[in-house]
C-alpha positions in Angstrom: -22.3 68.8 59.6 -24.8 69.0 56.6 -24.3 66.2 54.4 -24.1 66.9 50.6 -26.7 64.3 49.7 -29.2 66.6 51.8 -29.5 68.6 48.6 -31.5 65.6 46.8 -33.1 63.6 49.9 -34.0 66.1 52.7 -37.0 68.4 53.2 -40.2 69.1 51.6 -38.8 70.6 48.6 -37.0 67.5 47.8 -39.9 65.1 47.3 -39.6 65.0 43.6 -35.9 64.0 43.8 -36.8 61.2 46.5 -39.6 60.0 44.1 -37.0 59.3 41.5 -35.0 57.5 44.1 -38.3 55.3 45.0 -38.6 54.7 41.3 -35.3 52.6 41.2 -36.2 51.0 44.6 -34.4 52.8 47.3 -36.2 52.9 50.7 -36.7 55.9 52.9 -34.0 54.3 55.3 -31.4 54.3 52.3 -31.9 57.9 51.6 -31.5 58.9 55.2 -27.9 57.5 55.2 -24.9 58.9 53.6 -25.0 58.4 49.7 -21.7 56.9 48.5 -20.9 56.8 44.8 -18.8 53.6 43.9 -17.3 54.6 40.5 -16.8 51.5 38.8 -14.9 51.1 35.7 -16.1 47.6 35.0 -16.2 46.5 31.3 -15.7 43.5 29.1 -12.8 44.8 26.9 -10.0 45.6 29.7 -8.5 42.6 31.4 -7.7 44.9 34.4 -11.4 45.7 34.6 -13.2 42.5 33.5 -13.6 41.5 37.3 -14.3 44.9 38.6 -18.1 44.0 39.1 -16.8 41.6 41.7 -14.9 44.4 43.5 -17.6 46.8 43.0 -20.2 44.6 45.0 -17.5 43.7 47.6 -17.1 47.9 48.1 -21.0 48.1 48.2 -21.0 45.5 50.9 -18.6 47.2 53.1 -20.5 50.6 52.5 -23.6 48.9 53.7 -22.0 47.1 56.8 -20.8 50.8 57.7 -24.2 52.3 57.7 -24.0 53.9 54.3 -25.8 53.7 51.0 -23.8 52.4 48.1 -24.8 53.6 44.5 -22.8 52.2 41.5 -22.1 54.8 38.8 -19.9 54.0 35.6 -16.6 55.4 34.1 -15.0 54.4 30.8 -11.5 52.9 30.4 -9.1 52.1 27.4 -6.9 49.0 27.4 -3.8 50.5 26.3 -2.3 47.3 25.1 -5.1 46.6 23.0 -5.2 50.2 21.7 -1.2 50.3 21.3 0.1 50.8 17.6 -2.9 52.1 15.8 -5.2 55.2 16.1 -6.7 53.8 19.5 -3.7 54.9 21.4 -4.2 58.6 20.4 -7.3 58.2 22.8 -5.7 56.7 25.8 -4.2 59.7 27.4 -7.0 62.0 26.1 -9.6 59.7 27.9 -7.8 60.7 31.4 -9.7 64.1 31.0 -13.1 62.4 29.8 -12.8 60.4 32.9 -12.1 63.2 35.5 -15.1 65.3 34.0 -17.4 62.5 34.1 -16.5 61.6 37.4 -16.7 65.3 38.7 -20.3 65.3 36.7 -21.7 62.4 38.2 -20.8 63.3 41.9 -22.0 66.9 41.4 -25.1 66.3 39.7 -26.1 63.8 42.3 -24.9 65.3 45.5 -22.8 62.2 46.7 -21.5 62.4 50.3 -18.3 60.2 49.1 -16.6 58.4 46.8 -15.1 54.9 46.3 -13.3 54.6 43.2 -13.0 51.4 41.4 -10.4 51.8 38.6 -7.3 49.6 37.6 -5.7 50.5 34.5 -3.5 53.3 33.2 -5.5 56.8 32.7 -8.5 55.6 34.7 -6.7 55.8 37.9 -5.3 59.2 37.7 -8.5 60.5 36.1 -10.6 59.4 38.9 -8.3 60.7 41.5 -8.2 64.0 39.7 -11.7 64.5 39.8 -11.7 63.6 43.6 -9.1 66.3 44.5 -10.7 68.8 42.2 -14.0 68.5 44.1 -12.4 67.6 47.3 -14.9 65.2 48.7 -14.1 62.3 51.0 -12.5 59.7 48.7 -11.2 56.2 49.1 -9.4 54.2 45.9 -10.0 50.7 45.7 -8.2 49.1 42.5 -9.0 45.9 40.9 -5.2 44.5 41.7 -2.5 43.3 39.6 -2.6 40.1 37.2 -0.3 37.3 38.3 2.6 36.7 36.1 2.6 34.1 33.1 4.8 31.4 32.7 7.0 30.5 29.7 9.8 27.9 29.7 9.5 27.8 33.4 10.1 31.7 33.5 7.6 34.4 35.0 6.8 36.6 32.3 4.4 39.6 31.7 2.9 41.5 28.7 6.2 43.2 27.8 7.6 40.0 26.7 5.1 39.2 24.1 5.6 42.5 22.6 9.5 41.8 22.6 8.7 38.4 21.2 7.2 40.2 18.0 10.6 42.0 17.7 12.5 38.7 17.9 10.1 36.9 15.5 10.8 39.7 13.2 14.5 39.3 13.3 14.1 35.4 13.2 15.4 35.0 16.6 12.3 32.9 17.5 9.8 30.9 15.5 5.9 31.1 15.1 5.6 28.4 17.7 7.4 30.1 20.3 5.6 33.4 19.6 2.4 31.4 20.2 3.7 30.2 23.6 4.3 33.6 24.5 1.0 34.9 23.2 -1.0 32.3 25.1 1.2 32.5 28.4 1.8 35.9 29.1 -1.3 37.3 30.5 -3.0 34.2 32.7 -6.2 36.1 33.9 -7.7 39.2 35.1 -6.1 42.0 36.6 -3.7 45.1 35.6 -0.5 43.5 33.8 1.9 42.0 36.2 5.0 44.3 35.9 5.7 47.9 37.2 3.8 49.4 34.4 1.6 52.4 34.5 -1.3 50.9 35.9 0.4 49.1 38.8 2.8 52.3 39.4 -0.4 54.5 39.7 -2.3 52.0 41.9 0.9 51.7 44.2 1.3 55.6 44.0 -2.2 56.1 45.3 -1.0 53.9 48.5 2.0 56.4 48.7 -0.4 59.5 48.5 -2.5 57.9 51.2 -5.8 58.0 49.1 -5.8 54.2 49.1 -5.8 51.4 51.9 -2.7 49.5 52.6 -2.7 46.5 49.8 -4.2 48.5 47.0 -1.2 48.5 44.8 0.0 44.9 45.1 -2.6 42.5 46.5 -3.2 40.3 43.3 -6.5 40.6 41.4 -7.4 36.8 42.1 -6.6 36.8 45.8 -9.3 36.4 48.2 -7.5 39.5 50.1 -8.5 41.6 47.1 -12.1 41.1 48.0 -11.5 41.7 51.6 -9.6 44.9 50.8 -12.8 46.2 48.9 -15.0 45.6 51.8 -12.8 47.5 54.1 -12.6 50.2 51.6 -16.5 50.5 51.7 -16.1 50.7 55.3 -13.1 53.3 55.3 -15.2 55.8 53.1 -17.9 55.9 55.8 -15.3 56.8 58.6 -13.9 59.6 56.2 -17.5 61.0 55.8 -18.2 60.9 59.5 -14.8 62.6 60.2 -15.2 65.1 57.2 -11.8 64.0 56.0 -11.7 65.1 52.3 -9.5 64.3 49.3 -7.3 67.2 49.7 -6.9 66.5 53.5 -4.9 63.4 52.3 -3.4 64.4 48.8 -1.5 67.7 49.6 2.1 68.8 49.2 3.6 66.5 52.1 1.9 63.3 50.5 2.8 64.3 47.0 6.6 64.5 48.3 6.0 61.2 49.9 4.8 59.7 46.4 7.6 61.3 44.8 9.9 59.2 47.1 8.0 56.0 46.7 7.9 56.4 42.6 11.8 56.7 42.7 12.2 53.8 45.0 9.9 51.6 43.1 11.1 52.5 39.6 7.6 53.4 38.5 6.6 54.0 35.1 7.6 57.3 33.3 4.0 58.0 32.6 3.8 58.5 36.7 5.4 61.9 36.0 2.5 63.0 33.8 0.0 61.7 36.2 1.4 63.1 39.4 1.7 66.5 37.8 -1.8 66.3 36.7 -3.3 65.3 40.2 -0.9 67.7 42.0 -2.6 70.5 39.7 -5.9 69.8 40.6 -5.0 69.5 44.2 -3.5 72.9 44.0 0.0 71.6 44.9 3.1 73.3 43.1 4.9 70.4 41.4 7.5 70.7 38.4 9.7 68.5 36.5 12.8 69.8 38.6 11.3 68.6 41.8 11.5 64.9 40.4 15.3 65.3 39.8 15.6 66.7 43.3 14.1 63.8 45.0 15.7 61.3 42.4 19.1 62.7 43.6 18.2 61.9 47.2 16.0 58.7 47.0 17.6 55.5 46.3 16.1 52.8 43.9 14.9 49.7 45.9 12.9 47.9 43.3 13.8 46.3 40.0 10.2 44.7 39.0 9.5 44.0 35.3 10.4 45.5 32.7 13.5 46.5 34.8 14.0 43.0 36.2 12.7 39.4 36.7 10.3 40.3 39.8 6.4 40.9 39.4 3.9 42.5 41.5 3.0 39.3 43.1 6.7 39.2 44.5 6.2 42.8 45.7 3.0 41.9 47.4 4.7 38.7 49.4 7.8 41.2 50.3 5.1 43.3 52.2 4.0 45.6 49.5 4.2 49.5 49.4 4.1 49.6 53.2 7.4 47.6 53.2 9.3 50.0 50.6 7.7 52.9 52.8 9.2 51.2 56.0 12.7 51.1 54.4 12.5 54.7 53.4 11.3 55.7 56.8 14.7 54.1 58.3 16.3 57.3 56.9 13.5 59.6 57.7 12.6 60.0 53.9 9.0 60.2 54.6 6.6 62.4 56.4 4.9 60.0 58.8 2.2 62.4 60.0 0.3 62.7 56.7 -3.3 61.6 57.0 -4.4 58.6 55.0 -7.5 56.8 54.0 -7.3 54.5 57.0 -8.3 57.8 59.2 -5.0 57.1 60.7 -1.5 58.6 59.9 1.0 57.0 57.8 3.2 56.3 60.6 0.3 54.4 62.5 -0.5 52.4 59.3 3.5 51.2 59.2 3.5 50.0 62.8 5.0 46.7 62.7 5.6 46.4 58.9 8.7 44.6 57.7 10.5 43.8 54.6 9.9 40.2 53.9 11.9 39.7 50.7 15.2 41.7 50.7 15.7 40.1 47.3 12.5 41.9 46.0 12.6 45.1 47.9 16.4 45.9 48.5 17.3 47.3 52.0 18.0 50.8 52.2 21.4 50.3 53.2 22.0 48.2 49.9 20.0 50.0 47.0 20.1 48.9 43.5 21.3 52.6 43.1 21.6 55.7 45.3 19.5 57.7 42.9 15.8 57.4 42.0 14.2 55.2 39.3 13.2 58.2 37.1 15.3 61.2 35.6 14.3 64.2 33.8 16.9 65.2 31.3 17.4 68.9 29.9 19.3 70.3 27.0 18.9 71.7 23.4 16.8 68.8 22.5 14.5 69.3 25.3 14.7 72.7 26.8 11.8 72.2 29.0 12.7 68.5 29.9 12.2 64.9 28.9 11.6 61.9 31.0 13.5 58.6 31.2 12.7 55.4 33.6 16.5 55.2 34.4 15.9 52.0 36.4 15.2 50.3 33.2 18.2 51.6 31.2 21.1 49.2 30.8 24.3 50.6 32.5 26.2 50.9 29.1 23.4 53.2 27.8 23.2 55.6 30.6 25.7 57.4 28.3 25.2 57.3 24.5 26.1 59.2 21.7 24.9 58.4 18.0 23.4 59.6 14.9 19.7 60.7 14.6 17.3 58.5 12.7 14.4 60.8 12.4 10.5 59.9 11.6 7.5 61.9 11.9 5.3 59.4 13.4 5.5 55.9 15.1 4.6 54.0 12.0 7.4 55.0 10.0 9.8 54.2 12.9 8.4 50.6 13.4 8.6 49.9 9.8 12.0 51.0 9.6 13.2 48.8 12.8 11.3 45.8 11.4 13.2 46.2 8.1 16.3 46.1 9.7 17.3 49.7 8.8 18.2 50.6 12.4 21.6 49.6 13.5 23.7 49.6 16.8 24.6 53.3 17.8 21.4 55.1 16.1 19.3 57.3 18.3 15.7 56.8 16.9 13.8 60.2 16.9 9.9 60.1 16.9 8.1 63.3 16.6 4.7 64.7 16.0 3.5 62.2 18.7 3.0 64.8 21.4 -0.3 65.7 23.4 -1.1 68.3 20.6 1.0 66.7 17.7 -0.4 63.2 17.9 -2.8 64.4 18.9 -3.1 62.3 22.0 0.6 61.5 23.0 0.7 57.9 22.0 2.9 55.2 24.0 5.7 54.0 21.8 5.8 50.2 23.4 6.1 48.6 19.8 9.4 50.4 18.6 11.0 49.8 22.1 9.8 46.2 22.4 11.0 45.6 18.9 14.6 46.9 19.6 14.6 44.9 22.6 13.5 41.8 21.0 15.9 42.2 18.3 18.7 42.7 20.9 19.2 46.3 20.2 18.0 47.7 23.3 21.6 47.9 24.7 23.1 49.6 21.9 20.3 52.0 20.3 18.3 54.9 21.9 14.8 56.3 21.3 13.8 59.6 22.0 10.1 61.0 21.3 7.8 63.9 22.0 5.3 60.9 22.6 5.5 58.7 25.8 6.3 55.2 26.7 4.5 52.4 28.4 5.5 51.2 31.6 6.5 48.0 29.8 9.2 49.8 27.9 12.9 49.2 28.6 16.1 50.6 27.3 17.0 54.1 26.8 13.5 55.1 26.1 13.3 58.9 26.5 9.8 60.5 26.0 7.8 63.8 26.9 10.5 65.9 24.9 9.3 69.6 25.6 8.5 71.6 23.6 7.1 69.1 21.3 7.4 69.3 17.6 4.1 70.6 17.1 4.8 73.4 19.5 7.8 74.5 17.7 10.3 72.5 19.8 13.6 71.5 18.7 13.0 67.9 18.0 11.1 69.0 15.2 14.2 70.6 13.6 16.5 67.7 14.0 18.0 66.2 10.9 19.0 62.7 9.7 22.6 62.1 10.9 22.6 65.0 13.8 24.8 63.5 16.6 22.7 63.3 19.9 24.6 63.1 23.2 22.6 61.3 26.1 24.0 61.7 29.6 21.5 60.2 32.1 23.5 60.6 35.2 24.1 64.3 34.5 20.3 64.8 33.4 21.5 65.9 29.8 20.4 65.5 26.3 22.0 67.6 23.8 22.4 67.8 20.0 25.4 68.8 18.3 23.6 71.7 16.6 24.3 75.3 17.3 21.6 77.9 18.2 22.4 79.6 14.8 21.8 76.4 13.0 18.5 75.7 14.7 17.3 79.2 13.9 18.5 78.7 10.3 16.3 75.5 9.9 13.4 77.1 11.8 13.2 79.9 9.2 12.4 77.4 6.5 10.7 74.7 8.3 6.9 74.0 7.7 5.3 71.8 10.2 3.0 69.2 9.0 -0.8 69.7 9.5 -2.5 67.7 12.5 -3.5 64.3 11.1 -6.7 64.6 13.4 -8.7 68.0 13.3 -12.2 66.7 14.1 -14.4 65.0 17.0 -13.0 64.8 20.4 -9.4 64.5 19.5 -9.4 67.6 17.4 -10.6 69.5 20.4 -7.9 67.8 22.6 -5.2 69.0 20.4 -6.2 72.4 20.9 -6.8 72.4 24.5 -4.0 70.4 26.0 -1.1 72.0 27.5 2.6 70.6 27.5 3.6 67.4 28.8 5.9 69.3 31.1 2.7 70.3 33.0 1.3 66.7 32.9 -0.6 67.4 29.5 -3.5 69.0 31.5 -6.1 70.9 29.8 -5.1 74.8 29.4 -6.6 76.9 32.0 -6.2 80.1 30.1 -8.6 79.7 27.1 
C-alpha cells in the first residue's frame, strides 16, 4: 500500500518538497519512514495542557522506537474555567470547529501517514477526533491525563468546589479566609480538572470508542504511567499504519453504541451528548437524541464521581479505569467485544484479566447507583426537540419538580439575581439566548449552577437554558433546550411566573401554557438582535446547527 507521505517525499518530482524537509534538518532516512503528525495542544494558558510538551516528546520517542518519523504540529485550546462567566466562554464550543478544521488542514496539506492526537481539555478532544474520522486516517488519541484532586479540610476536592464556594461566600456561609483556602487548594497541579467533567468525560469516551489506549482517560497527569502510555501510543500508531487500520475502522456504529453505554455507566458530562453527536456525524454514524434515552433505559449508572459524588479520577484509575467499567458492563453482554481498538486488538482481547478493584468507586453491575444511565434527554413543549440533564448529579428530590419560571435573557442577568438573593426555593431559573446561534457560542452556565449549589439551593431550584453546562455543574441543570430561543423556540416565549413541570424519570419537561397561548405570544414577540455580529463568532452564529444535532456546522449552506 502506498503511503500518503509519498506525495511529499518520494520520486524525482518531489525533490522540491524534500529540500524543504532538509531545511529543517530531516534526513533522507527519516523521509523514507512513515510521517506521523503528533498534534499537540500544548500551551501555557490551560492547566490541562501545560505539560503536554512532555507528553508530546514521549509520543515522539514511541514513534521513533517503532520506526516512524514524528513531526509535531500545533493546535489551539481554550481553558473553559478561565473563560467562564464572560465573553471568553462564547469562544469555547466554537473553537471545536476551528480545531477540527486546523487538524484537517495540517494533515491534508502535509500528507501525514498517521496521527497521534495530544489534547486534554473540553473542546480540544472532540475537535481533534472529529478531524480524524472526517479524513479517515490511522489515529491514536493520547491525552494529557487528569489532575490530582485538591485537599481542603482533609477532604478531596476539585474545581467545582471553588465555583460553589463563591456562591457560599455571596451568601455569607463562609468568610474570605475559607474562600482563599478553596482557591489555593482545589487545583494542585497540571492535568484536566479532577472530576468527571467534560475533559475527563471525553478522554474516557475516547477509550470507550477504542481510539485511545487503555488508561488514556484515568492515568493521572503527574504519574509516570502517563509518560509510558504516551510512548506506547507512539508505537501503536505505527502498528495501525502498517496494518492500515483507519479511524473509521475503530469509530463506527458499533463502537459508538459502546461509548453511549460507557457514558451512561460513568455519569459523564452533559456536554458528551454534543460531542458524541458531532463525532458520529463526521464518522457517518446515525445518532440522535432518542438513542441516548434508549441506552439510558438499559444501562445502569455505576459511578458517582465529582460533582455527582465524592470520588475523583484518581480513584477511578485505582479501581481499574475505564476497562474495569467495561468489564462490569460485559458481565451482562452490554458491549460489543469484537470491535477493533487502537491497540490493534479487539475490545474483548483488551479486557482479558481486567477486574474491578474498588467496588465502592465502580459499583458492580449487580448493585448500581441506578438501573438507568447518568444522562437523560427530556422532551415537551419547553423543548420539543429535546434538552439534556446529567441525571446522576441531580438530587433525588429534584428528579420531579414544579415551579414558577424566573426568566432571564442572558447569563449575566441570572447570576446577578442569584447573588442578590432574588431566587428562592421552588423557582425554575430560565436562561435563554445562550444557544449555539443566540449566544453565539452556547456558553456554559457553571457560575449560576455553582452559585445555587453554594447557597444550598441546588436541591430546591432548577435551572433550564438553551445554553449548556460545565461537567462540574450539579443539580437539576437542564441544558441544550431545542429549538433555542434565537431559532424561535418556545423557551423564548416563556414569561415570568409560568409554571414549569420537570419529570426526569419520565423524560418530560412541560410548561402550563397552551398551544394557543404560545401562538398568541409568538405573534407579538420580537427577538433581541444577536449581541455579536462580526468576526469568527458572527460567522459561527450564522452557520451553526441545532444543539440537537451536536452544534455542528450546517451542511446545506
